[in-house]
C-alpha positions as CSV (number, residue, x, y, z in Angstrom):
1,X,53.4,143.5,169.5
2,X,50.2,141.5,169.3
3,X,48.0,144.6,169.8
4,X,44.9,142.9,168.4
5,X,45.3,139.9,170.7
6,X,45.9,142.3,173.6
7,X,42.6,143.9,173.0
8,X,40.9,140.5,172.6
9,X,42.4,139.3,175.9
10,X,41.5,142.6,177.6
11,X,37.9,142.3,176.4
12,X,37.7,138.7,177.6
13,X,39.1,139.6,181.0
14,X,36.5,142.4,181.4
15,X,33.7,139.9,180.8
16,X,34.6,138.1,184.0
17,X,33.2,140.7,186.4
18,X,30.3,141.4,184.0
19,X,29.4,137.7,184.2
20,X,29.9,137.6,188.0
21,X,32.7,135.0,187.6
22,X,35.3,136.9,189.7
23,X,35.5,138.6,193.0
24,X,38.1,141.4,193.4
25,X,41.0,140.3,191.2
26,X,40.5,136.5,191.6
27,X,40.7,135.5,187.9
28,X,42.6,135.9,184.6
29,X,42.2,135.2,180.9
30,X,44.9,134.6,178.4
31,X,45.0,134.1,174.6
32,X,47.6,132.7,172.3
33,X,49.0,133.5,168.8
34,X,50.1,130.0,167.7
35,X,52.0,131.2,164.7
36,X,54.2,133.4,166.8
37,X,54.4,131.0,169.8
38,X,53.4,133.9,172.1
39,X,50.5,134.4,174.5
40,X,49.0,137.4,176.2
41,X,47.8,137.4,179.8
42,X,46.4,139.8,182.4
43,X,48.9,141.4,184.8
44,X,48.9,140.2,188.4
45,X,46.6,141.7,191.0
46,X,45.3,144.7,188.9
47,X,41.8,145.8,189.6
48,X,39.5,145.3,186.6
49,X,38.4,148.9,186.8
50,X,42.0,150.0,186.3
51,X,42.9,147.5,183.6
52,X,43.9,148.7,180.1
53,X,44.7,146.7,176.9
54,X,48.2,148.1,177.0
55,X,48.6,146.5,180.4
56,X,48.5,143.0,179.0
57,X,51.7,141.0,179.2
58,X,53.2,139.0,176.4
59,X,54.7,135.6,177.3
60,X,56.6,133.0,175.2
61,X,56.0,129.2,175.5
62,X,58.9,128.9,177.8
63,X,57.0,131.1,180.2
64,X,59.3,134.1,179.9
65,X,58.0,137.7,179.6
66,X,58.6,139.1,176.1
67,X,56.8,142.4,176.5
68,X,55.1,144.3,179.3
69,X,55.7,146.7,182.1
70,X,53.8,144.7,184.8
71,X,54.2,141.4,186.4
72,X,52.1,138.8,184.6
73,X,49.4,136.8,186.4
74,X,50.8,134.5,189.1
75,X,49.0,131.7,187.2
76,X,51.2,132.3,184.1
77,X,53.1,129.0,184.6
78,X,49.8,127.1,184.6
79,X,48.7,128.7,181.3
80,X,52.2,127.9,179.9
81,X,51.9,124.2,180.7
82,X,48.4,124.0,179.2
83,X,49.3,125.8,176.0
84,X,52.2,123.4,175.5
85,X,50.2,120.3,176.3
86,X,46.9,121.2,174.6
87,X,47.9,122.5,171.2
88,X,44.4,123.2,169.9
89,X,43.3,125.7,172.5
90,X,43.4,129.4,171.8
91,X,42.4,130.9,175.2
92,X,42.4,129.9,178.9
93,X,40.5,131.4,181.8
94,X,40.9,130.8,185.6
95,X,38.3,132.0,188.1
96,X,37.2,131.3,191.7
97,X,33.5,131.3,190.8
98,X,31.8,130.0,193.9
99,X,29.6,127.1,192.6
100,X,32.5,125.5,190.7
101,X,34.9,126.1,193.7
102,X,32.4,124.3,195.9
103,X,32.8,121.2,193.8
104,X,36.6,121.7,193.7
105,X,36.7,122.1,197.5
106,X,34.8,118.8,197.8
107,X,37.2,117.2,195.2
108,X,34.2,116.1,193.2
109,X,33.6,116.0,189.5
110,X,30.7,118.1,188.1
111,X,28.5,115.3,186.7
112,X,26.6,115.5,183.5
113,X,23.1,115.7,184.9
114,X,21.3,117.9,182.3
115,X,21.2,118.9,178.7
116,X,22.5,122.3,179.8
117,X,25.7,120.5,180.6
118,X,25.7,118.2,177.6
119,X,25.5,121.2,175.2
120,X,29.0,122.2,176.1
121,X,30.7,119.3,177.9
122,X,30.8,115.8,176.6
123,X,30.8,114.1,180.0
124,X,31.7,114.9,183.6
125,X,34.0,117.9,184.3
126,X,36.8,116.3,186.2
127,X,38.2,117.2,189.6
128,X,42.0,116.7,189.6
129,X,44.0,114.9,192.2
130,X,45.0,117.3,195.0
131,X,48.6,118.6,194.6
132,X,51.1,116.9,196.9
133,X,53.1,118.8,199.5
134,X,56.2,118.6,197.2
135,X,54.3,119.9,194.2
136,X,53.0,122.8,196.2
137,X,56.4,123.7,197.7
138,X,58.2,123.4,194.3
139,X,56.8,125.3,191.3
140,X,53.2,125.4,192.6
141,X,51.7,127.1,189.6
142,X,53.6,124.9,187.1
143,X,52.6,121.8,189.1
144,X,48.9,123.0,188.9
145,X,49.2,122.9,185.1
146,X,50.9,119.5,185.2
147,X,48.2,118.0,187.5
148,X,45.5,119.2,185.0
149,X,47.3,117.5,182.1
150,X,47.9,114.4,184.1
151,X,44.2,114.2,185.0
152,X,43.1,114.3,181.4
153,X,45.7,111.8,180.3
154,X,45.1,109.3,183.1
155,X,41.3,109.4,182.8
156,X,41.5,109.4,179.0
157,X,39.5,112.6,178.7
158,X,39.5,114.6,175.5
159,X,40.4,118.2,176.4
160,X,38.5,119.6,173.4
161,X,35.2,117.9,174.2
162,X,35.5,118.6,177.9
163,X,37.1,122.1,177.9
164,X,37.3,122.6,181.7
165,X,38.7,121.2,184.9
166,X,38.4,121.6,188.6
167,X,41.8,121.8,190.4
168,X,40.9,120.1,193.7
169,X,40.7,122.4,196.7
170,X,41.5,125.3,194.4
171,X,39.2,126.2,191.5
172,X,38.2,125.9,187.9
173,X,40.1,126.4,184.7
174,X,38.4,126.5,181.3
175,X,39.7,126.9,177.7
176,X,38.5,127.2,174.2
177,X,39.4,128.1,170.6
178,X,39.6,131.8,171.6
179,X,39.7,133.8,174.8
180,X,36.1,134.7,174.4
181,X,35.1,131.1,174.0
182,X,37.1,130.2,177.1
183,X,35.1,132.7,179.1
184,X,31.9,131.3,177.6
185,X,32.9,127.8,178.7
186,X,33.8,129.2,182.2
187,X,30.3,130.7,182.6
188,X,28.6,127.5,181.4
189,X,30.8,125.6,183.9
190,X,29.6,127.8,186.8
191,X,26.0,127.6,185.7
192,X,26.0,123.7,185.6
193,X,27.8,123.6,188.9
194,X,25.0,125.5,190.5
195,X,22.3,123.4,188.7
196,X,24.0,120.2,189.8
197,X,24.3,121.3,193.4
198,X,20.6,121.9,193.6
199,X,19.7,118.7,191.7
200,X,21.8,116.6,194.0
201,X,20.0,118.1,197.1
202,X,16.6,117.0,195.6
203,X,17.3,113.3,195.0
204,X,19.8,110.5,195.7
205,X,18.7,108.6,192.5
206,X,21.1,108.2,189.6
207,X,20.3,111.3,187.5
208,X,23.2,111.2,185.1
209,X,22.0,111.9,181.6
210,X,21.9,108.7,179.5
211,X,24.6,108.4,176.8
212,X,22.1,108.8,174.0
213,X,20.9,112.2,175.4
214,X,24.5,113.3,176.0
215,X,25.3,112.4,172.4
216,X,22.3,114.2,171.0
217,X,22.9,117.5,172.8
218,X,26.7,117.6,172.4
219,X,26.8,116.6,168.7
220,X,24.0,118.9,167.6
221,X,26.4,121.8,168.5
222,X,29.7,120.1,167.8
223,X,31.3,118.2,165.0
224,X,30.6,117.7,161.3
225,X,26.9,117.0,161.7
226,X,26.1,119.9,164.1
227,X,22.9,121.7,163.2
228,X,22.4,124.2,166.1
229,X,22.7,127.9,165.3
230,X,23.0,129.9,162.1
231,X,26.6,128.9,161.1
232,X,25.8,125.2,161.2
233,X,22.6,125.8,159.2
234,X,24.4,127.7,156.5
235,X,27.1,125.0,156.3
236,X,24.4,122.4,155.7
237,X,22.8,124.5,153.0
238,X,26.1,124.9,151.2
239,X,26.7,121.1,151.5
240,X,23.3,120.4,149.9
241,X,24.1,122.7,146.9
242,X,27.6,121.4,146.3
């Protein structure tokens, strides 16, 4: 079942240590088949060097194991909540990458301070409210998903244009159209967290990118008028000749 998706999710998981986004087994990637209503996720606590595509676990949107010989990631309930709440995402990644975790530990948003940020995230990457004692003691991982969804709803943030979050005092989650794109977004998240940390040590001035620069860099890569890269260029050529 879902052998192609298992391979895709396995490949995305293997990118995490390559990109230095995980230490030991502190991370996971999942990917979903929306037509079947099933997603595939890394098994819990398995060393990346020992991981195989066949180890991937298949989960339904009720959070139940459908196929697999291993326990799924302990973060499976969080992924389940996000797939149900954010219907346009195709992959999710969770890591404990250190620069992003530093902002999460401080309960601070990662602000949009550079065009590196604006190319991928249309605004600040939010830090969620900390989970309450009750949320932690009752369905901790499910509550983690719910606090992410609540953060985006309460702050009126579009989950497609800001495809990442910091769970306060925990760490980052990122998502995208595919598992591979989710990993890409997680790496950009870590890079801009490091950039922001250093920038904020250099000045106390307001260095948030102005709205017009945020608009320019985000929309040159996203939306109907995007022109960055070969795919966008070919789309524009086809539009001219139609």
